N, C-alpha and C positions, 0 to 999 in steps of 0.2 A: 570355414573350418575352425575348429576350436584351437586356440593357440595358448600356450602357457610358457612359463619360464623354464621348463624342463630341458630345453635345448641349450641352456647356459652351461658354462664350464663346471668342472668338478669341484672347484675351490670357492664357489660363490656361497655367501652366507645369507641369513634371513633378511638382512637389510637390502641385499640385492633383489630379493623377491619382492619386497615392498616397493623398491624403486622401479622394478619392471612394471608392476601394476599401476604405479603412479604415472609413468610415461605412457603406458597403453591407454589409461583413462584419459589423459590429456589429448592424445592423438585422436582417439575415437570420438571423444566429445566434440572436438573441433570439426571433424567430418560430419558428425550427426547434426551439429548446428548449421553447417553449410547445406546439408540436405534439406533442412527446414526453411531455407531462405525463400523469400517471395519470388525472386527471379527464377530459381530452379523449379519451383512449384508451377509457375506459368508455363515453362518449357515442357514439364511433364504432362500438363493438361493438354497442350498441343500435341504431344506425342501420343496421348491416349486417343484424342480425336482422330488422329491420322492412323490409328491402329498400328503403331510402329512395332516392328519385330524385335527391336532392341529393348523395349520397355519391360518385358517380362524378366529378362536377365538383370536389368538395372534394379528392378524391385527386389529381386533375390539378394543382390549385393546390399541394397539399402536395409533389408531385414537383417542380414548378417552384421552390418555395422551397428544397428540398433541393439541386437542381442549382445554383441561384443562390448558395447558401451555399458549395458546393464551389468554384465558379468564383471567388467573391470571396476565399476563403481562399488559393487558388492564386495568383491575381493579386497579392494583397498579399504573399505569400511571395516571389514573383519581383521585384516592384517594390521591396521593402525593400532590395535591393542598391543601388538608385539613390538612396536617401534621403540618405546622407551626401555623396556627390559632388554631388548636386543642391542640397543645402543650401549647400555651398561655392560652387557656381555662382550661387546666388541672392544671395550676398554679395560675389561677385567684382567687382573693378574690371576694365575692359576688357583691360588688359595681362595679367591673371591667367587669363583664360578659356582661351587655348590650352593651358595646362598641365593644365587640368581635363578638357578634352574627350576625350582618349584613354580615360580611365577610364570616363567616362559612356558613350561609344560602345561600349566593350568590354562593359559591362553590358547595353546595349541589344541587342547581338548575341547575348549569352548568353540573354537573355530571349526573343528571337525564335526562337532555335534550340531551347530547352528547354521553354518554357512551352506548355501546351496552347492557351491562349486568346489569346496574343499572336502566334500564327503567321499570323494573317490580315493582309492588306494594310492594311485599315482600322485595325486596332488598332495595329500597329507604326508606320504612318505618322502616326497620331494622336499617339502618344507622341513621335516625332521632331519633329513640329510643335510640341508643347509645349516641348520642349527648345529648339527654334529661337526660340520666343516668349520664353523666358527669356534667351537670349543677346541678342536684340534689345532687351529691356528693360534689360539691364545696360549696353548700349552707348548 
């Protein structure tokens, strides 16, 4: 199943979104690496030869992990553009916020237009909501 950071609390900011995808990338990448291990591949070969009933379900989970790893890497790559301006936003005093917003919003627009996974209304509106949360917190 597709998972995102929309389950997080109402008060999370854009840096929380970046951290969510960073942690997800680390976790799924470790799982993906383990799935590629020589030992596991030997076991899977034996399972194939034995025509194991469990192998089909395992392969489905393996594909989900691979897809999730790709998604997390891509999301993190695009969201990394927001890290520096959002760190500035998180430290800004209210009068400093208007000068930071054009850069943040330009990056959001770039992410929305170029990223595979942030093209959905839920994802991009969730990201904008987190930016709004940060602005409200700063004021």
